[in-house]
N, C-alpha and C positions, 0 to 999 in steps of 0.2 A: 507196182501198185495198180489196183483195179478200183475205179470209182464209178459207182452206180447212181441211181436217182434217190432212192430211199429204201429202207427195209420194208419188206412185205409184212402182212399181218402175222405170218407164222415164224418169221426170223427170230424174234425174241425167244420163242420156245426152243428153237433149234440152237440158239446162241451162236449163229454164224450167218453171214450174208449169202445170198443166192442159194438158199437151202431147199427150195421147192421147185416148182415148175420151170420158172425162168432159169434157175440154176442148172437144171438138167440140160437145157439147151445150151447154156453157156459152157458147161463142162464138156459137152459133145464137141463144141467148136474148139475148145482148148486141147482136146485129145488129138485133133487134127494137126496141132503144132507140137505134139509130143508130150503133153502134160496130162497126167491123170488128175482127177479132182484132188486126190491126196497130195500129189506133187505140187500142184498149183497153190493149194492152201499152205503148204510148207514153205514155199519160196516167194510168195507174194502176199501183200496185205490187201484185204478187201474192205472197202468202206463205201460211203455214200455222201452225196452232197447234203442231204437232209438226214438227220439221225433218228427221227421218229416216223412211225407209220402215218402217212397222210390221210388215210381213210379211203373208202371206196368212192369212185367217181359216179355220182347218181346218173342213172340212165345210160351209162356207157360200160362196156366190158372193161374190167380192170380197175386198178387203183388210180386215185386222182394224182395229178402232178402236184408236188409240193408247192405251195404258194410262195411268192417272192419273200414275204416276211419270214417264213420258216427257213428258206435258203439263207437269207441274210443272218438270221439268228444262229444258224449252224456253221456259217462260214469260218469262224475262228477255229473250230474243231478240225475242219479239213486243212486249214492253213497250218495248224500245229502239227498235224500228222505228216504233211508234206515236208515241213521243216525238220522234224525229228527223224523221219525215215530216209530222207534224201534219195528218193527213187530215181533210177536212171531211165526207166521206162514207165510211162503212165498210160494205162488203157482206160479211156472213158467209155462208159457203157450207156448209150442213149444220148438224146439231145440235151437234156438238162446238164448232165455231167460234162459233155463237150463244150457247152456254153460257158462253163467256168474258165476254160482256157482259150476258146475261140468264139467269143461273143458274137451273136448275130449270124453265125454261119449255119446253113441248112445241113442237116445230117446227110442227105443224099449227095451233097457236094464235098463232104469231108471223109466219109467212110471209104476205105480203099487207099487212103493217102496217109503219109506220116508227116508230122510237123515238128519243127524245132521249137521248143518253148523255154521260157525262163521262169524260174521260181526263186525269187530273191536273187542271189548272185550265182545260182547254179543253172546249168543247162540240162534239159531233159528231152527225151523223145516222146512225143504224144502219138498214140495210135487209137483213133476213134473206132468204136464198134457200135452197131445198132443195139437197142435194148432187146434181149432175147425173149421178151414176154410174148405169149401167144396172142395177146390183145393188140400187139403192134401191127399197124397197117403198112409199115415200111416194107414188109416182105411181099406185099401184093404185087409190086412192080418187079417184073422179071430182071430188069437191068440191075436191080439192087443185089440180086444173088451173086453176080459177078463181083460187085464191089465188096461184098462180105468175104468172098474167097480171097480177093486181093488184100484186104485188111488182115486176114489171118496169115497169109504168106508174109506180109510185112511184119507182123507181130513175131513170127517165127525167126525171121532174120534179126530183128532187134533184140530178141531174147538171147539168141546165140551171141550177138555182139556184146551183150552185157554179161555174158558168162552164165546165163540162167537157162540154158537149153535143157529140155527134158532128156530122158534116156535115149540112147540110140535104138534103132529098130531091132538090132541084135539083143540088146538088154531087155527090151520089151518082150520079144519073143521068148527069151529064156525065162522071164518072170511068168509068162503065161503057160509054160509047160511044166 
């Protein structure tokens, strides 16, 4: 399960999460762990902490962060998705999604690490990623690039452990020829 912040302005039209600019970057990252966009969408559920587009952030590049009341209002929907789908691996995308499982932790302190989490009576592995938005300042710091690479390596290992690995290099090469 992949959990982002909120749908963008164009996601309702596309009828899928991460359908535009941030999605292009996210799926480039996932291709490095062996998943094409089609494979990722076929094997994982994409959702968000907030269910509605929160609007533009005035005076700042990008969308505004969903306010606490919107997150609280939408929390039962995310809770039900976690309960119904019983994911073994949860990938949080951005600080707001990570805060759902690791409250108060800074993104720069958690990206590149995995965490054991509990959801009800079940255990799951949590792999935090930064938000792939071009408006994110997280990528300005060079040390964060290494953290992202480590997070993607960790994700690949955890997907393999969960039996959700992408095709082998040989299968990808055969498909491309």
